[in-house]
Structures are given as structure tokens and as C-alpha cells.
C-alpha positions as a LaTeX table, in Angstrom:
\begin{tabular}{lrrr}
\hline
Residue & $x$ (\AA) & $y$ (\AA) & $z$ (\AA) \\
\hline
Met1 & $-30.04$ & $-12.30$ & 11.53 \\
Ala2 & $-27.45$ & $-9.61$ & 10.80 \\
Ser3 & $-25.12$ & $-8.71$ & 13.62 \\
Glu4 & $-24.74$ & $-5.04$ & 14.50 \\
Phe5 & $-21.37$ & $-3.35$ & 14.33 \\
Ser6 & $-20.00$ & 0.16 & 14.48 \\
Tyr7 & $-17.16$ & 1.90 & 12.73 \\
Glu8 & $-15.40$ & 5.22 & 12.82 \\
Ile9 & $-13.09$ & 6.41 & 10.06 \\
Val10 & $-10.27$ & 7.85 & 12.17 \\
Glu11 & $-8.12$ & 9.01 & 9.25 \\
Glu12 & $-8.72$ & 9.13 & 5.50 \\
Ile13 & $-5.35$ & 8.24 & 3.98 \\
Ala14 & $-5.90$ & 7.85 & 0.22 \\
Val15 & $-8.50$ & 7.48 & $-2.52$ \\
Leu16 & $-7.20$ & 4.91 & $-5.00$ \\
Ser17 & $-10.05$ & 5.06 & $-7.53$ \\
Glu18 & $-13.63$ & 6.18 & $-8.06$ \\
Asn19 & $-16.31$ & 4.53 & $-10.20$ \\
Gln20 & $-19.13$ & 6.14 & $-12.22$ \\
Lys21 & $-21.58$ & 5.80 & $-9.31$ \\
Gly22 & $-19.28$ & 7.75 & $-6.98$ \\
Trp23 & $-18.08$ & 4.76 & $-4.95$ \\
Arg24 & $-14.40$ & 5.10 & $-4.06$ \\
Lys25 & $-11.75$ & 2.54 & $-3.20$ \\
Glu26 & $-10.10$ & 4.04 & $-0.12$ \\
Leu27 & $-7.27$ & 3.33 & 2.28 \\
Asn28 & $-8.29$ & 4.55 & 5.74 \\
Leu29 & $-7.60$ & 4.00 & 9.41 \\
Val30 & $-10.85$ & 2.58 & 10.80 \\
Ser31 & $-11.90$ & 1.69 & 14.33 \\
Trp32 & $-14.32$ & $-1.26$ & 14.27 \\
Asn33 & $-16.61$ & $-1.73$ & 17.28 \\
Gly34 & $-14.58$ & 0.71 & 19.39 \\
Arg35 & $-11.34$ & $-1.24$ & 18.96 \\
Pro36 & $-7.99$ & 0.36 & 18.08 \\
Pro37 & $-7.93$ & 1.52 & 14.46 \\
Lys38 & $-6.53$ & $-0.69$ & 11.70 \\
Phe39 & $-5.58$ & 0.01 & 8.11 \\
Asp40 & $-8.64$ & $-0.68$ & 5.97 \\
Leu41 & $-8.90$ & $-1.02$ & 2.19 \\
Arg42 & $-12.40$ & $-1.18$ & 0.68 \\
Asp43 & $-15.02$ & 0.49 & $-1.50$ \\
Trp44 & $-17.14$ & 3.20 & 0.14 \\
Ser45 & $-20.28$ & 4.98 & $-1.04$ \\
Pro46 & $-20.00$ & 8.77 & $-1.45$ \\
Glu47 & $-21.02$ & 9.66 & 2.13 \\
His48 & $-19.42$ & 6.59 & 3.81 \\
Glu49 & $-22.88$ & 5.27 & 4.73 \\
Lys50 & $-22.39$ & 2.01 & 2.80 \\
Met51 & $-19.32$ & $-0.12$ & 2.21 \\
Gly52 & $-18.19$ & $-3.03$ & 0.10 \\
Lys53 & $-16.12$ & $-6.00$ & 1.13 \\
Gly54 & $-12.58$ & $-5.16$ & 2.07 \\
Ile55 & $-9.58$ & $-6.08$ & 4.15 \\
Thr56 & $-8.21$ & $-4.77$ & 7.43 \\
Leu57 & $-4.54$ & $-4.92$ & 8.34 \\
Ser58 & $-2.77$ & $-4.50$ & 11.67 \\
Asn59 & 0.24 & $-2.20$ & 11.80 \\
Glu60 & 2.52 & $-5.23$ & 11.45 \\
Glu61 & 0.58 & $-6.61$ & 8.47 \\
Phe62 & 0.56 & $-3.20$ & 6.79 \\
Asp63 & 4.32 & $-2.86$ & 7.30 \\
Ala64 & 4.90 & $-6.33$ & 5.80 \\
Leu65 & 2.74 & $-5.40$ & 2.79 \\
Lys66 & 4.61 & $-2.11$ & 2.39 \\
Gln67 & 7.98 & $-3.88$ & 2.47 \\
Thr68 & 6.75 & $-6.40$ & $-0.10$ \\
Ile69 & 5.55 & $-3.66$ & $-2.45$ \\
Leu70 & 8.79 & $-1.68$ & $-2.05$ \\
Gly71 & 10.74 & $-4.82$ & $-2.92$ \\
Met72 & 8.89 & $-5.39$ & $-6.18$ \\
\hline
\end{tabular}
């Protein structure tokens, strides 16, 4: 049995790539199940009605990732 969940894309930050079918890898701020928004990186269908697997990051996790990338 699939569990129900809700999401709201609060802010579209960046499109990193797009495939031939129109799916885009996006970095967004997303609120999951009415919770405070988190940074979210995943593939989305053209109208955001379907999504692929992805990762969500808290502000602290995102900052740590950003510092790591800047240090590379």
C-alpha cells in the first residue's frame, strides 16, 4: 500500500539539465507534507506532476555541501 504525501515547490532555484523526454534535474525549495521547506535535488516531469528519486537537504546540510564544493 502506497502512503500518501503532499509537496509544494516553494521556490524553483535552478534547472541543472533536461533530457529528451522533457524531464529536468532541478534544485528547488520544497515543502513535504506541510513541513518547512528543504533544498531538494531530483528529476521532475515537465509539469511537476511526477518526480524521480532525489535527495533533500536541511539548510545546514546544504551549507556543508556548498562549502565542500567551494573548497574543491
